[in-house]
C-alpha distance (Angstrom), angle and dihedral (degrees) to the residues before:
residue distance angle dihedral
M1 . . .
N2 3.80 . .
P3 3.84 118.0 .
G4 3.81 93.5 -110.1
E5 3.79 91.6 55.3
E6 3.81 90.3 45.7
A7 3.81 90.0 55.4
R8 3.80 91.3 50.5
R9 3.79 92.2 47.9
K10 3.79 90.4 50.3
L11 3.80 88.8 63.6
V12 3.80 95.8 50.8
D13 3.81 91.7 90.6
A14 3.81 95.9 26.8
P15 3.83 121.3 121.9
A16 3.79 112.1 -71.2
D17 3.81 94.2 -114.1
L18 3.81 91.2 60.8
R19 3.80 93.4 46.0
L20 3.79 92.3 48.4
A21 3.80 92.1 46.4
T22 3.80 91.1 57.9
L23 3.80 93.1 40.5
F24 3.81 94.2 55.6
A25 3.81 97.9 34.1
P26 3.81 116.9 111.7
A27 3.79 109.8 -90.0
A28 3.80 91.8 -113.8
Q29 3.83 91.0 59.0
R30 3.80 99.5 38.7
H31 3.80 97.9 86.9
A32 3.81 92.9 50.5
L33 3.81 93.1 47.7
T34 3.79 91.5 47.5
A35 3.80 90.7 52.8
L36 3.82 92.5 48.4
F37 3.79 95.7 45.7
A38 3.81 92.0 46.0
V39 3.81 90.7 57.4
Y40 3.81 90.3 46.1
V41 3.81 92.4 51.0
E42 3.80 92.0 45.8
I43 3.81 90.3 55.6
R44 3.81 94.8 42.6
E45 3.82 91.8 50.3
I46 3.80 91.4 64.6
Q47 3.80 90.8 80.7
R48 3.81 92.4 54.1
E49 3.78 97.8 40.1
C50 3.82 99.8 45.7
S51 3.79 115.9 64.7
D52 3.81 90.5 176.6
R53 3.80 111.3 77.9
G54 3.78 92.4 -152.7
V55 3.79 92.3 55.7
A56 3.80 91.4 46.0
S57 3.81 91.9 50.4
A58 3.80 90.7 49.1
K59 3.80 90.9 52.0
L60 3.79 91.2 48.4
G61 3.80 89.2 50.3
W62 3.79 88.5 53.6
W63 3.78 89.8 52.2
E64 3.80 90.9 51.1
E65 3.80 86.8 58.3
E66 3.80 92.3 42.8
I67 3.81 93.0 54.9
D68 3.79 89.7 51.3
A69 3.82 88.6 48.3
L70 3.82 89.5 50.3
Y71 3.80 91.3 55.5
A72 3.79 90.7 44.2
G73 3.80 89.6 56.1
H74 3.79 101.5 -110.5
P75 3.83 110.4 89.8
R76 3.80 119.0 171.7
H77 3.80 104.8 -162.9
P78 3.83 118.3 84.4
L79 3.80 91.4 -128.5
T80 3.79 95.5 51.1
R81 3.79 88.8 47.3
Q82 3.79 87.3 58.7
L83 3.79 88.8 53.8
T84 3.83 94.5 48.9
P85 3.84 97.3 91.6
F86 3.80 90.0 56.8
V87 3.81 98.6 47.9
P88 3.85 92.7 98.7
R89 3.81 88.1 65.0
L90 3.83 89.2 51.4
A91 3.80 96.9 45.2
A92 3.81 94.4 121.6
Q93 3.82 94.8 42.2
H94 3.81 100.1 67.9
D95 3.82 90.8 118.6
C96 3.80 91.7 54.0
F97 3.80 90.5 69.8
H98 3.78 91.1 49.6
A99 3.81 89.5 49.4
I100 3.82 89.5 55.4
I101 3.81 90.4 51.1
A102 3.81 90.4 48.1
G103 3.80 89.2 53.0
V104 3.79 91.7 54.8
Q105 3.80 89.9 46.4
M106 3.80 89.4 54.9
D107 3.81 90.2 50.8
V108 3.80 91.5 48.7
S109 3.79 93.0 49.9
A110 3.84 92.1 43.9
A111 3.78 86.9 -139.6
G112 3.80 95.2 158.5
C113 3.80 127.8 -155.8
A114 3.80 124.2 -78.9
S115 3.81 96.9 -166.7
F116 3.78 139.5 12.6
E117 3.81 88.2 -101.6
D118 3.80 86.2 64.1
V119 3.81 89.6 49.9
K120 3.81 90.6 52.8
R121 3.80 90.1 48.5
Q122 3.79 90.2 52.2
C123 3.82 91.0 47.5
Y124 3.79 88.0 55.9
R125 3.80 91.5 49.7
H126 3.80 91.4 49.3
A127 3.79 100.6 43.5
G128 3.80 116.2 -15.2
A129 3.80 93.5 69.8
L130 3.81 91.5 49.6
A131 3.81 90.0 49.5
E132 3.81 90.1 53.9
L133 3.79 91.1 49.5
T134 3.79 90.2 48.9
V135 3.79 96.0 53.3
A136 3.82 90.9 43.8
L137 3.78 89.1 52.9
N138 3.79 88.7 53.1
G139 3.78 94.9 51.9
A140 3.81 105.1 -92.8
A141 3.79 113.2 157.1
S142 3.80 108.9 162.9
T143 3.79 125.6 95.7
E144 3.80 88.8 -128.5
A145 3.80 92.6 56.5
F146 3.79 92.8 51.8
Q147 3.80 92.3 45.8
A148 3.81 91.4 50.3
A149 3.80 91.1 48.9
R150 3.79 92.4 48.3
L151 3.80 93.0 49.1
L152 3.80 92.2 46.4
G153 3.80 91.2 51.0
N154 3.79 92.0 47.0
A155 3.81 91.2 49.1
W156 3.81 91.2 49.9
R157 3.79 91.2 53.8
L158 3.81 92.5 45.1
A159 3.80 89.0 52.7
E160 3.81 88.1 53.5
I161 3.81 89.4 53.0
V162 3.80 90.8 50.8
T163 3.81 93.3 50.1
G164 3.79 99.7 36.8
G165 3.79 107.7 16.9
I166 3.81 96.3 99.0
A167 3.81 92.6 52.8
Q168 3.81 90.2 46.7
A169 3.80 90.5 50.1
L170 3.79 89.8 55.1
H171 3.81 87.3 57.1
G172 3.78 94.4 50.0
H173 3.81 102.1 -93.5
M174 3.79 111.7 114.9
Y175 3.80 116.0 -169.3
F176 3.80 98.7 164.3
A177 3.79 116.6 94.3
A178 3.80 116.2 -103.4
D179 3.82 88.8 -132.3
D180 3.81 90.7 57.2
L181 3.78 93.6 45.1
H182 3.78 89.2 53.7
R183 3.81 93.4 44.3
H184 3.79 91.5 54.6
G185 3.79 94.5 42.1
V186 3.79 94.9 -112.2
D187 3.79 115.7 139.9
L188 3.81 117.0 -126.3
H189 3.82 90.6 -118.4
I190 3.80 101.6 60.1
T191 3.78 114.8 -160.5
G192 3.75 129.4 -174.7
G193 3.80 100.5 -103.4
A194 3.78 104.8 9.2
H195 3.79 96.1 99.2
S196 3.76 138.3 38.6
N197 3.77 116.4 -107.2
A198 3.80 92.8 -115.8
G199 3.78 97.4 80.9
V200 3.79 94.3 42.3
S201 3.80 91.6 47.3
A202 3.81 90.8 50.3
L203 3.81 90.7 49.3
L204 3.80 92.7 51.2
A205 3.79 91.8 46.0
D206 3.79 89.5 51.0
Y207 3.80 92.0 53.0
A208 3.81 92.9 42.5
């Protein structure tokens, strides 16, 4: 399989927003977006594919090195090689890739968030950083454009927490801040019938 085909296949089971973004992108931008999203998905999949935290952390460490190698001009992974021609457009966004890796590392470690500032930071690592990379790839240059992209990405991820955060908490992934859980009277370890709906409803309304 050639690297271009591998990048396209990587997006077959990617989240719908990424698939639709490439589908409706102008033809001239589609290859670059596919390469970027394929790398993003490859990194994000580590959490799902590695049940052992040590193995997952080792893979994420490898990707830290691979991103640095990408920017140095000698990537090793087929997907990062596909992204190489577009690195000049992403010259100022090196840290965005490392933020994405840090977000996966937080998920792997199940560290949780102490405050809403931590939630916002995690939203950036999940989606805001990718949004910045996307607009850079498409030629954005102004501070306002990058800020708008970052805020849109953060808001998208926060909406995902509002709609799916309770179900994720039941499976051991807590994305609500401990401060907010305490403020609304919701225990950190949410269980199906252990609490009234009032506190949970208030928490979701707060985040919404």
